[in-house]
mmCIF file as gemmi writes it, N, C-alpha and C atoms, coordinates in Angstrom:
data_model
loop_
_atom_site.group_PDB
_atom_site.id
_atom_site.type_symbol
_atom_site.label_atom_id
_atom_site.label_alt_id
_atom_site.label_comp_id
_atom_site.label_asym_id
_atom_site.label_entity_id
_atom_site.label_seq_id
_atom_site.pdbx_PDB_ins_code
_atom_site.Cartn_x
_atom_site.Cartn_y
_atom_site.Cartn_z
_atom_site.occupancy
_atom_site.B_iso_or_equiv
_atom_site.pdbx_formal_charge
_atom_site.auth_seq_id
_atom_site.auth_asym_id
_atom_site.pdbx_PDB_model_num
ATOM 1 N N . LEU Axp A 1 ? 0.848 -1.168 0 1 0 ? 1 A 1
ATOM 2 C CA . LEU Axp A 1 ? 0 0 0 1 0 ? 1 A 1
ATOM 3 C C . LEU Axp A 1 ? 0.896 1.235 0 1 0 ? 1 A 1
ATOM 4 N N . VAL Axp A 2 ? 0.662 2.137 -0.943 1 0 ? 2 A 1
ATOM 5 C CA . VAL Axp A 2 ? 1.447 3.362 -1.06 1 0 ? 2 A 1
ATOM 6 C C . VAL Axp A 2 ? 0.561 4.549 -0.717 1 0 ? 2 A 1
ATOM 7 N N . GLY Axp A 3 ? 1.017 5.366 0.205 1 0 ? 3 A 1
ATOM 8 C CA . GLY Axp A 3 ? 0.307 6.588 0.562 1 0 ? 3 A 1
ATOM 9 C C . GLY Axp A 3 ? 1.106 7.799 0.123 1 0 ? 3 A 1
ATOM 10 N N . PHE Axp A 4 ? 0.441 8.925 0.099 1 0 ? 4 A 1
ATOM 11 C CA . PHE Axp A 4 ? 1.068 10.181 -0.297 1 0 ? 4 A 1
ATOM 12 C C . PHE Axp A 4 ? 0.749 11.224 0.762 1 0 ? 4 A 1
ATOM 13 N N . ALA Axp A 5 ? 1.747 12.043 1.093 1 0 ? 5 A 1
ATOM 14 C CA . ALA Axp A 5 ? 1.549 13.051 2.126 1 0 ? 5 A 1
ATOM 15 C C . ALA Axp A 5 ? 2.207 14.36 1.718 1 0 ? 5 A 1
ATOM 16 N N . ALA Axp A 6 ? 1.427 15.407 1.712 1 0 ? 6 A 1
ATOM 17 C CA . ALA Axp A 6 ? 1.934 16.764 1.525 1 0 ? 6 A 1
ATOM 18 C C . ALA Axp A 6 ? 2.181 17.316 2.922 1 0 ? 6 A 1
ATOM 19 N N . GLU Axp A 7 ? 3.433 17.579 3.245 1 0 ? 7 A 1
ATOM 20 C CA . GLU Axp A 7 ? 3.798 17.946 4.614 1 0 ? 7 A 1
ATOM 21 C C . GLU Axp A 7 ? 4.578 19.254 4.666 1 0 ? 7 A 1
ATOM 22 N N . THR Axp A 8 ? 4.52 19.882 5.818 1 0 ? 8 A 1
ATOM 23 C CA . THR Axp A 8 ? 5.377 21.019 6.145 1 0 ? 8 A 1
ATOM 24 C C . THR Axp A 8 ? 5.97 20.761 7.519 1 0 ? 8 A 1
ATOM 25 N N . GLY Axp A 9 ? 7.143 21.282 7.755 1 0 ? 9 A 1
ATOM 26 C CA . GLY Axp A 9 ? 7.745 21.177 9.072 1 0 ? 9 A 1
ATOM 27 C C . GLY Axp A 9 ? 7.202 22.262 9.988 1 0 ? 9 A 1
ATOM 28 N N . ASP Axp A 10 ? 7.277 22.014 11.285 1 0 ? 10 A 1
ATOM 29 C CA . ASP Axp A 10 ? 6.834 22.994 12.271 1 0 ? 10 A 1
ATOM 30 C C . ASP Axp A 10 ? 7.575 22.743 13.581 1 0 ? 10 A 1
ATOM 31 N N . ASP Axp A 11 ? 7.139 23.401 14.639 1 0 ? 11 A 1
ATOM 32 C CA . ASP Axp A 11 ? 7.798 23.244 15.937 1 0 ? 11 A 1
ATOM 33 C C . ASP Axp A 11 ? 7.702 21.819 16.472 1 0 ? 11 A 1
ATOM 34 N N . ALA Axp A 12 ? 6.706 21.064 16.014 1 0 ? 12 A 1
ATOM 35 C CA . ALA Axp A 12 ? 6.512 19.696 16.49 1 0 ? 12 A 1
ATOM 36 C C . ALA Axp A 12 ? 7.404 18.694 15.767 1 0 ? 12 A 1
ATOM 37 N N . GLY Axp A 13 ? 7.976 19.087 14.622 1 0 ? 13 A 1
ATOM 38 C CA . GLY Axp A 13 ? 8.844 18.159 13.909 1 0 ? 13 A 1
ATOM 39 C C . GLY Axp A 13 ? 9.095 18.573 12.477 1 0 ? 13 A 1
ATOM 40 N N . SER Axp A 14 ? 10.015 17.87 11.861 1 0 ? 14 A 1
ATOM 41 C CA . SER Axp A 14 ? 10.368 18.138 10.468 1 0 ? 14 A 1
ATOM 42 C C . SER Axp A 14 ? 9.363 17.476 9.526 1 0 ? 14 A 1
ATOM 43 N N . VAL Axp A 15 ? 9.514 17.764 8.26 1 0 ? 15 A 1
ATOM 44 C CA . VAL Axp A 15 ? 8.685 17.13 7.236 1 0 ? 15 A 1
ATOM 45 C C . VAL Axp A 15 ? 8.796 15.608 7.352 1 0 ? 15 A 1
ATOM 46 N N . LEU Axp A 16 ? 10.014 15.103 7.502 1 0 ? 16 A 1
ATOM 47 C CA . LEU Axp A 16 ? 10.199 13.651 7.604 1 0 ? 16 A 1
ATOM 48 C C . LEU Axp A 16 ? 9.662 13.091 8.914 1 0 ? 16 A 1
ATOM 49 N N . ASP Axp A 17 ? 9.77 13.843 10.004 1 0 ? 17 A 1
ATOM 50 C CA . ASP Axp A 17 ? 9.175 13.398 11.272 1 0 ? 17 A 1
ATOM 51 C C . ASP Axp A 17 ? 7.676 13.187 11.101 1 0 ? 17 A 1
ATOM 52 N N . HIS Axp A 18 ? 7.013 14.167 10.497 1 0 ? 18 A 1
ATOM 53 C CA . HIS Axp A 18 ? 5.568 14.057 10.282 1 0 ? 18 A 1
ATOM 54 C C . HIS Axp A 18 ? 5.252 12.913 9.326 1 0 ? 18 A 1
ATOM 55 N N . GLY Axp A 19 ? 6.097 12.731 8.312 1 0 ? 19 A 1
ATOM 56 C CA . GLY Axp A 19 ? 5.901 11.638 7.368 1 0 ? 19 A 1
ATOM 57 C C . GLY Axp A 19 ? 6.011 10.277 8.036 1 0 ? 19 A 1
ATOM 58 N N . ARG Axp A 20 ? 7.013 10.102 8.879 1 0 ? 20 A 1
ATOM 59 C CA . ARG Axp A 20 ? 7.181 8.817 9.573 1 0 ? 20 A 1
ATOM 60 C C . ARG Axp A 20 ? 5.987 8.519 10.477 1 0 ? 20 A 1
ATOM 61 N N . THR Axp A 21 ? 5.503 9.537 11.164 1 0 ? 21 A 1
ATOM 62 C CA . THR Axp A 21 ? 4.325 9.361 12.022 1 0 ? 21 A 1
ATOM 63 C C . THR Axp A 21 ? 3.118 8.949 11.196 1 0 ? 21 A 1
ATOM 64 N N . LYS Axp A 22 ? 2.935 9.611 10.058 1 0 ? 22 A 1
ATOM 65 C CA . LYS Axp A 22 ? 1.796 9.296 9.195 1 0 ? 22 A 1
ATOM 66 C C . LYS Axp A 22 ? 1.928 7.896 8.597 1 0 ? 22 A 1
ATOM 67 N N . LEU Axp A 23 ? 3.135 7.491 8.221 1 0 ? 23 A 1
ATOM 68 C CA . LEU Axp A 23 ? 3.374 6.153 7.682 1 0 ? 23 A 1
ATOM 69 C C . LEU Axp A 23 ? 2.904 5.094 8.671 1 0 ? 23 A 1
ATOM 70 N N . GLU Axp A 24 ? 3.279 5.251 9.924 1 0 ? 24 A 1
ATOM 71 C CA . GLU Axp A 24 ? 2.867 4.298 10.958 1 0 ? 24 A 1
ATOM 72 C C . GLU Axp A 24 ? 1.367 4.353 11.204 1 0 ? 24 A 1
ATOM 73 N N . ARG Axp A 25 ? 0.823 5.556 11.306 1 0 ? 25 A 1
ATOM 74 C CA . ARG Axp A 25 ? -0.598 5.722 11.611 1 0 ? 25 A 1
ATOM 75 C C . ARG Axp A 25 ? -1.486 5.147 10.514 1 0 ? 25 A 1
ATOM 76 N N . LYS Axp A 26 ? -1.088 5.336 9.267 1 0 ? 26 A 1
ATOM 77 C CA . LYS Axp A 26 ? -1.902 4.877 8.137 1 0 ? 26 A 1
ATOM 78 C C . LYS Axp A 26 ? -1.653 3.412 7.79 1 0 ? 26 A 1
ATOM 79 N N . GLY Axp A 27 ? -0.566 2.834 8.277 1 0 ? 27 A 1
ATOM 80 C CA . GLY Axp A 27 ? -0.274 1.434 8.003 1 0 ? 27 A 1
ATOM 81 C C . GLY Axp A 27 ? 0.148 1.164 6.57 1 0 ? 27 A 1
ATOM 82 N N . CYS Axp A 28 ? 0.788 2.136 5.946 1 0 ? 28 A 1
ATOM 83 C CA . CYS Axp A 28 ? 1.239 1.983 4.559 1 0 ? 28 A 1
ATOM 84 C C . CYS Axp A 28 ? 2.554 1.205 4.513 1 0 ? 28 A 1
ATOM 85 N N . ASP Axp A 29 ? 2.808 0.577 3.365 1 0 ? 29 A 1
ATOM 86 C CA . ASP Axp A 29 ? 4.115 -0.018 3.117 1 0 ? 29 A 1
ATOM 87 C C . ASP Axp A 29 ? 5.122 1.064 2.748 1 0 ? 29 A 1
ATOM 88 N N . PHE Axp A 30 ? 4.628 2.079 2.028 1 0 ? 30 A 1
ATOM 89 C CA . PHE Axp A 30 ? 5.438 3.219 1.612 1 0 ? 30 A 1
ATOM 90 C C . PHE Axp A 30 ? 4.621 4.486 1.757 1 0 ? 30 A 1
ATOM 91 N N . LEU Axp A 31 ? 5.315 5.578 2.02 1 0 ? 31 A 1
ATOM 92 C CA . LEU Axp A 31 ? 4.681 6.886 2.025 1 0 ? 31 A 1
ATOM 93 C C . LEU Axp A 31 ? 5.573 7.836 1.237 1 0 ? 31 A 1
ATOM 94 N N . VAL Axp A 32 ? 5.012 8.444 0.203 1 0 ? 32 A 1
ATOM 95 C CA . VAL Axp A 32 ? 5.723 9.437 -0.592 1 0 ? 32 A 1
ATOM 96 C C . VAL Axp A 32 ? 5.461 10.789 0.061 1 0 ? 32 A 1
ATOM 97 N N . VAL Axp A 33 ? 6.512 11.385 0.593 1 0 ? 33 A 1
ATOM 98 C CA . VAL Axp A 33 ? 6.387 12.625 1.353 1 0 ? 33 A 1
ATOM 99 C C . VAL Axp A 33 ? 6.887 13.789 0.508 1 0 ? 33 A 1
ATOM 100 N N . ASN Axp A 34 ? 6.011 14.763 0.315 1 0 ? 34 A 1
ATOM 101 C CA . ASN Axp A 34 ? 6.36 15.986 -0.403 1 0 ? 34 A 1
ATOM 102 C C . ASN Axp A 34 ? 6.416 17.134 0.588 1 0 ? 34 A 1
ATOM 103 N N . ASP Axp A 35 ? 7.489 17.899 0.532 1 0 ? 35 A 1
ATOM 104 C CA . ASP Axp A 35 ? 7.596 19.134 1.307 1 0 ? 35 A 1
ATOM 105 C C . ASP Axp A 35 ? 6.868 20.214 0.51 1 0 ? 35 A 1
ATOM 106 N N . VAL Axp A 36 ? 5.729 20.657 1.009 1 0 ? 36 A 1
ATOM 107 C CA . VAL Axp A 36 ? 4.914 21.63 0.269 1 0 ? 36 A 1
ATOM 108 C C . VAL Axp A 36 ? 5.08 23.054 0.797 1 0 ? 36 A 1
ATOM 109 N N . SER Axp A 37 ? 6.073 23.256 1.643 1 0 ? 37 A 1
ATOM 110 C CA . SER Axp A 37 ? 6.336 24.625 2.079 1 0 ? 37 A 1
ATOM 111 C C . SER Axp A 37 ? 6.829 25.435 0.89 1 0 ? 37 A 1
ATOM 112 N N . GLN Axp A 38 ? 6.615 26.701 0.933 1 0 ? 38 A 1
ATOM 113 C CA . GLN Axp A 38 ? 7.053 27.619 -0.115 1 0 ? 38 A 1
ATOM 114 C C . GLN Axp A 38 ? 6.449 27.275 -1.478 1 0 ? 38 A 1
ATOM 115 N N . GLY Axp A 39 ? 5.228 26.748 -1.476 1 0 ? 39 A 1
ATOM 116 C CA . GLY Axp A 39 ? 4.511 26.507 -2.724 1 0 ? 39 A 1
ATOM 117 C C . GLY Axp A 39 ? 5.069 25.399 -3.59 1 0 ? 39 A 1
ATOM 118 N N . ARG Axp A 40 ? 5.825 24.497 -3.021 1 0 ? 40 A 1
ATOM 119 C CA . ARG Axp A 40 ? 6.39 23.394 -3.798 1 0 ? 40 A 1
ATOM 120 C C . ARG Axp A 40 ? 5.327 22.353 -4.12 1 0 ? 40 A 1
ATOM 121 N N . ALA Axp A 41 ? 5.528 21.628 -5.193 1 0 ? 41 A 1
ATOM 122 C CA . ALA Axp A 41 ? 4.773 20.43 -5.578 1 0 ? 41 A 1
ATOM 123 C C . ALA Axp A 41 ? 3.498 20.709 -6.355 1 0 ? 41 A 1
ATOM 124 N N . PHE Axp A 42 ? 2.691 21.641 -5.933 1 0 ? 42 A 1
ATOM 125 C CA . PHE Axp A 42 ? 1.404 21.854 -6.587 1 0 ? 42 A 1
ATOM 126 C C . PHE Axp A 42 ? 1.55 22.786 -7.78 1 0 ? 42 A 1
ATOM 127 N N . ASP Axp A 43 ? 0.762 22.522 -8.818 1 0 ? 43 A 1
ATOM 128 C CA . ASP Axp A 43 ? 0.755 23.36 -10.027 1 0 ? 43 A 1
ATOM 129 C C . ASP Axp A 43 ? 2.143 23.515 -10.63 1 0 ? 43 A 1
ATOM 130 N N . SER Axp A 44 ? 2.903 22.449 -10.625 1 0 ? 44 A 1
ATOM 131 C CA . SER Axp A 44 ? 4.245 22.462 -11.19 1 0 ? 44 A 1
ATOM 132 C C . SER Axp A 44 ? 4.491 21.142 -11.911 1 0 ? 44 A 1
ATOM 133 N N . PRO Axp A 45 ? 5.195 21.173 -13.043 1 0 ? 45 A 1
ATOM 134 C CA . PRO Axp A 45 ? 5.505 19.921 -13.736 1 0 ? 45 A 1
ATOM 135 C C . PRO Axp A 45 ? 6.621 19.133 -13.042 1 0 ? 45 A 1
ATOM 136 N N . ASP Axp A 46 ? 7.298 19.771 -12.087 1 0 ? 46 A 1
ATOM 137 C CA . ASP Axp A 46 ? 8.407 19.133 -11.379 1 0 ? 46 A 1
ATOM 138 C C . ASP Axp A 46 ? 8.05 18.899 -9.919 1 0 ? 46 A 1
ATOM 139 N N . ASN Axp A 47 ? 8.835 18.039 -9.291 1 0 ? 47 A 1
ATOM 140 C CA . ASN Axp A 47 ? 8.606 17.73 -7.894 1 0 ? 47 A 1
ATOM 141 C C . ASN Axp A 47 ? 9.872 17.109 -7.323 1 0 ? 47 A 1
ATOM 142 N N . GLU Axp A 48 ? 9.917 16.988 -6.028 1 0 ? 48 A 1
ATOM 143 C CA . GLU Axp A 48 ? 10.931 16.202 -5.339 1 0 ? 48 A 1
ATOM 144 C C . GLU Axp A 48 ? 10.245 15.598 -4.13 1 0 ? 48 A 1
ATOM 145 N N . ALA Axp A 49 ? 10.734 14.468 -3.681 1 0 ? 49 A 1
ATOM 146 C CA . ALA Axp A 49 ? 10.056 13.779 -2.591 1 0 ? 49 A 1
ATOM 147 C C . ALA Axp A 49 ? 11.031 12.849 -1.89 1 0 ? 49 A 1
ATOM 148 N N . VAL Axp A 50 ? 10.549 12.298 -0.798 1 0 ? 50 A 1
ATOM 149 C CA . VAL Axp A 50 ? 11.243 11.239 -0.09 1 0 ? 50 A 1
ATOM 150 C C . VAL Axp A 50 ? 10.253 10.093 0.032 1 0 ? 50 A 1
ATOM 151 N N . ILE Axp A 51 ? 10.707 8.893 -0.313 1 0 ? 51 A 1
ATOM 152 C CA . ILE Axp A 51 ? 9.864 7.709 -0.186 1 0 ? 51 A 1
ATOM 153 C C . ILE Axp A 51 ? 10.294 6.984 1.083 1 0 ? 51 A 1
ATOM 154 N N . LEU Axp A 52 ? 9.399 6.942 2.057 1 0 ? 52 A 1
ATOM 155 C CA . LEU Axp A 52 ? 9.656 6.255 3.318 1 0 ? 52 A 1
ATOM 156 C C . LEU Axp A 52 ? 9.056 4.863 3.252 1 0 ? 52 A 1
ATOM 157 N N . GLY Axp A 53 ? 9.799 3.867 3.708 1 0 ? 53 A 1
ATOM 158 C CA . GLY Axp A 53 ? 9.299 2.501 3.742 1 0 ? 53 A 1
ATOM 159 C C . GLY Axp A 53 ? 9.013 2.061 5.161 1 0 ? 53 A 1
ATOM 160 N N . SER Axp A 54 ? 8.039 1.19 5.313 1 0 ? 54 A 1
ATOM 161 C CA . SER Axp A 54 ? 7.711 0.683 6.645 1 0 ? 54 A 1
ATOM 162 C C . SER Axp A 54 ? 8.857 -0.146 7.222 1 0 ? 54 A 1
ATOM 163 N N . ASP Axp A 55 ? 9.793 -0.551 6.364 1 0 ? 55 A 1
ATOM 164 C CA . ASP Axp A 55 ? 10.975 -1.281 6.814 1 0 ? 55 A 1
ATOM 165 C C . ASP Axp A 55 ? 12.095 -0.351 7.272 1 0 ? 55 A 1
ATOM 166 N N . GLY Axp A 56 ? 11.818 0.96 7.289 1 0 ? 56 A 1
ATOM 167 C CA . GLY Axp A 56 ? 12.807 1.946 7.702 1 0 ? 56 A 1
ATOM 168 C C . GLY Axp A 56 ? 13.608 2.543 6.56 1 0 ? 56 A 1
ATOM 169 N N . SER Axp A 57 ? 13.353 2.078 5.339 1 0 ? 57 A 1
ATOM 170 C CA . SER Axp A 57 ? 14.093 2.602 4.191 1 0 ? 57 A 1
ATOM 171 C C . SER Axp A 57 ? 13.691 4.043 3.896 1 0 ? 57 A 1
ATOM 172 N N . VAL Axp A 58 ? 14.654 4.789 3.361 1 0 ? 58 A 1
ATOM 173 C CA . VAL Axp A 58 ? 14.448 6.18 2.974 1 0 ? 58 A 1
ATOM 174 C C . VAL Axp A 58 ? 15.074 6.354 1.597 1 0 ? 58 A 1
ATOM 175 N N . THR Axp A 59 ? 14.257 6.751 0.62 1 0 ? 59 A 1
ATOM 176 C CA . THR Axp A 59 ? 14.741 6.968 -0.739 1 0 ? 59 A 1
ATOM 177 C C . THR Axp A 59 ? 14.481 8.413 -1.117 1 0 ? 59 A 1
ATOM 178 N N . ASP Axp A 60 ? 15.554 9.172 -1.307 1 0 ? 60 A 1
ATOM 179 C CA . ASP Axp A 60 ? 15.424 10.56 -1.748 1 0 ? 60 A 1
ATOM 180 C C . ASP Axp A 60 ? 15.238 10.584 -3.254 1 0 ? 60 A 1
ATOM 181 N N . VAL Axp A 61 ? 14.249 11.333 -3.706 1 0 ? 61 A 1
ATOM 182 C CA . VAL Axp A 61 ? 14.03 11.532 -5.137 1 0 ? 61 A 1
ATOM 183 C C . VAL Axp A 61 ? 14.306 13.004 -5.407 1 0 ? 61 A 1
ATOM 184 N N . PRO Axp A 62 ? 15.4 13.303 -6.124 1 0 ? 62 A 1
ATOM 185 C CA . PRO Axp A 62 ? 15.778 14.7 -6.331 1 0 ? 62 A 1
ATOM 186 C C . PRO Axp A 62 ? 14.797 15.449 -7.215 1 0 ? 62 A 1
ATOM 187 N N . HIS Axp A 63 ? 14.892 16.763 -7.177 1 0 ? 63 A 1
ATOM 188 C CA . HIS Axp A 63 ? 14.023 17.626 -7.973 1 0 ? 63 A 1
ATOM 189 C C . HIS Axp A 63 ? 14.126 17.246 -9.442 1 0 ? 63 A 1
ATOM 190 N N . GLY Axp A 64 ? 12.969 17.088 -10.065 1 0 ? 64 A 1
ATOM 191 C CA . GLY Axp A 64 ? 12.928 16.743 -11.481 1 0 ? 64 A 1
ATOM 192 C C . GLY Axp A 64 ? 11.496 16.554 -11.93 1 0 ? 64 A 1
ATOM 193 N N . PRO Axp A 65 ? 11.305 16.086 -13.157 1 0 ? 65 A 1
ATOM 194 C CA . PRO Axp A 65 ? 9.954 15.877 -13.681 1 0 ? 65 A 1
ATOM 195 C C . PRO Axp A 65 ? 9.175 14.869 -12.822 1 0 ? 65 A 1
ATOM 196 N N . LYS Axp A 66 ? 7.883 15.075 -12.718 1 0 ? 66 A 1
ATOM 197 C CA . LYS Axp A 66 ? 7.054 14.178 -11.906 1 0 ? 66 A 1
ATOM 198 C C . LYS Axp A 66 ? 7.105 12.747 -12.419 1 0 ? 66 A 1
ATOM 199 N N . ILE Axp A 67 ? 7.327 12.56 -13.716 1 0 ? 67 A 1
ATOM 200 C CA . ILE Axp A 67 ? 7.431 11.204 -14.252 1 0 ? 67 A 1
ATOM 201 C C . ILE Axp A 67 ? 8.66 10.496 -13.669 1 0 ? 67 A 1
ATOM 202 N N . ALA Axp A 68 ? 9.714 11.245 -13.373 1 0 ? 68 A 1
ATOM 203 C CA . ALA Axp A 68 ? 10.903 10.653 -12.747 1 0 ? 68 A 1
ATOM 204 C C . ALA Axp A 68 ? 10.576 10.163 -11.339 1 0 ? 68 A 1
ATOM 205 N N . LEU Axp A 69 ? 9.75 10.908 -10.622 1 0 ? 69 A 1
ATOM 206 C CA . LEU Axp A 69 ? 9.296 10.477 -9.302 1 0 ? 69 A 1
ATOM 207 C C . LEU Axp A 69 ? 8.474 9.199 -9.422 1 0 ? 69 A 1
ATOM 208 N N . ALA Axp A 70 ? 7.61 9.134 -10.418 1 0 ? 70 A 1
ATOM 209 C CA . ALA Axp A 70 ? 6.795 7.933 -10.635 1 0 ? 70 A 1
ATOM 210 C C . ALA Axp A 70 ? 7.685 6.721 -10.906 1 0 ? 70 A 1
ATOM 211 N N . HIS Axp A 71 ? 8.706 6.892 -11.724 1 0 ? 71 A 1
ATOM 212 C CA . HIS Axp A 71 ? 9.626 5.791 -12.019 1 0 ? 71 A 1
ATOM 213 C C . HIS Axp A 71 ? 10.393 5.365 -10.77 1 0 ? 71 A 1
ATOM 214 N N . ALA Axp A 72 ? 10.836 6.323 -9.977 1 0 ? 72 A 1
ATOM 215 C CA . ALA Axp A 72 ? 11.559 5.999 -8.745 1 0 ? 72 A 1
ATOM 216 C C . ALA Axp A 72 ? 10.666 5.223 -7.785 1 0 ? 72 A 1
ATOM 217 N N . LEU Axp A 73 ? 9.416 5.643 -7.66 1 0 ? 73 A 1
ATOM 218 C CA . LEU Axp A 73 ? 8.47 4.937 -6.796 1 0 ? 73 A 1
ATOM 219 C C . LEU Axp A 73 ? 8.253 3.516 -7.296 1 0 ? 73 A 1
ATOM 220 N N . TRP Axp A 74 ? 8.076 3.372 -8.581 1 0 ? 74 A 1
ATOM 221 C CA . TRP Axp A 74 ? 7.888 2.04 -9.178 1 0 ? 74 A 1
ATOM 222 C C . TRP Axp A 74 ? 9.09 1.15 -8.844 1 0 ? 74 A 1
ATOM 223 N N . ASP Axp A 75 ? 10.294 1.68 -9.027 1 0 ? 75 A 1
ATOM 224 C CA . ASP Axp A 75 ? 11.503 0.901 -8.759 1 0 ? 75 A 1
ATOM 225 C C . ASP Axp A 75 ? 11.576 0.456 -7.301 1 0 ? 75 A 1
ATOM 226 N N . VAL Axp A 76 ? 11.213 1.337 -6.378 1 0 ? 76 A 1
ATOM 227 C CA . VAL Axp A 76 ? 11.241 1.002 -4.952 1 0 ? 76 A 1
ATOM 228 C C . VAL Axp A 76 ? 10.235 -0.107 -4.645 1 0 ? 76 A 1
ATOM 229 N N . VAL Axp A 77 ? 9.04 -0.006 -5.197 1 0 ? 77 A 1
ATOM 230 C CA . VAL Axp A 77 ? 8.004 -1.022 -4.952 1 0 ? 77 A 1
ATOM 231 C C . VAL Axp A 77 ? 8.426 -2.365 -5.544 1 0 ? 77 A 1
ATOM 232 N N . VAL Axp A 78 ? 8.926 -2.356 -6.772 1 0 ? 78 A 1
ATOM 233 C CA . VAL Axp A 78 ? 9.364 -3.601 -7.416 1 0 ? 78 A 1
ATOM 234 C C . VAL Axp A 78 ? 10.482 -4.254 -6.606 1 0 ? 78 A 1
ATOM 235 N N . GLN Axp A 79 ? 11.425 -3.452 -6.138 1 0 ? 79 A 1
ATOM 236 C CA . GLN Axp A 79 ? 12.52 -3.988 -5.331 1 0 ? 79 A 1
ATOM 237 C C . GLN Axp A 79 ? 11.991 -4.6 -4.039 1 0 ? 79 A 1
ATOM 238 N N . ARG Axp A 80 ? 11.066 -3.922 -3.395 1 0 ? 80 A 1
ATOM 239 C CA . ARG Axp A 80 ? 10.504 -4.422 -2.126 1 0 ? 80 A 1
ATOM 240 C C . ARG Axp A 80 ? 9.742 -5.724 -2.329 1 0 ? 80 A 1
ATOM 241 N N . LEU Axp A 81 ? 9.042 -5.826 -3.457 1 0 ? 81 A 1
ATOM 242 C CA . LEU Axp A 81 ? 8.286 -7.041 -3.747 1 0 ? 81 A 1
ATOM 243 C C . LEU Axp A 81 ? 9.161 -8.128 -4.355 1 0 ? 81 A 1
ATOM 244 N N . ASP Axp A 82 ? 10.441 -7.808 -4.554 1 0 ? 82 A 1
ATOM 245 C CA . ASP Axp A 82 ? 11.419 -8.734 -5.12 1 0 ? 82 A 1
ATOM 246 C C . ASP Axp A 82 ? 10.974 -9.242 -6.489 1 0 ? 82 A 1
ATOM 247 N N . LEU Axp A 83 ? 10.507 -8.308 -7.32 1 0 ? 83 A 1
ATOM 248 C CA . LEU Axp A 83 ? 10.046 -8.651 -8.663 1 0 ? 83 A 1
ATOM 249 C C . LEU Axp A 83 ? 11.107 -8.38 -9.724 1 0 ? 83 A 1
ATOM 250 N N . ALA Axp A 84 ? 12.216 -7.797 -9.325 1 0 ? 84 A 1
ATOM 251 C CA . ALA Axp A 84 ? 13.245 -7.424 -10.309 1 0 ? 84 A 1
ATOM 252 C C . ALA Axp A 84 ? 13.971 -8.638 -10.842 1 0 ? 84 A 1
């Protein structure tokens, strides 16, 4: 199960802190976390994200076209399912 989270950091924690909490709370295998502070992610052809895994894995996806993020997510899921 893959979830998606648009997050901002605050006094309670960083973007990744909030993402990890949400990953556990939602029971996802993966959570794609987008830092949406400063107007990032929405209404843009580009994005960057971090893919958190329930196994503790962290995959940084650098800024680039959203299709690159989709490919990175696919690769992470395929690797986790041992389909490669």
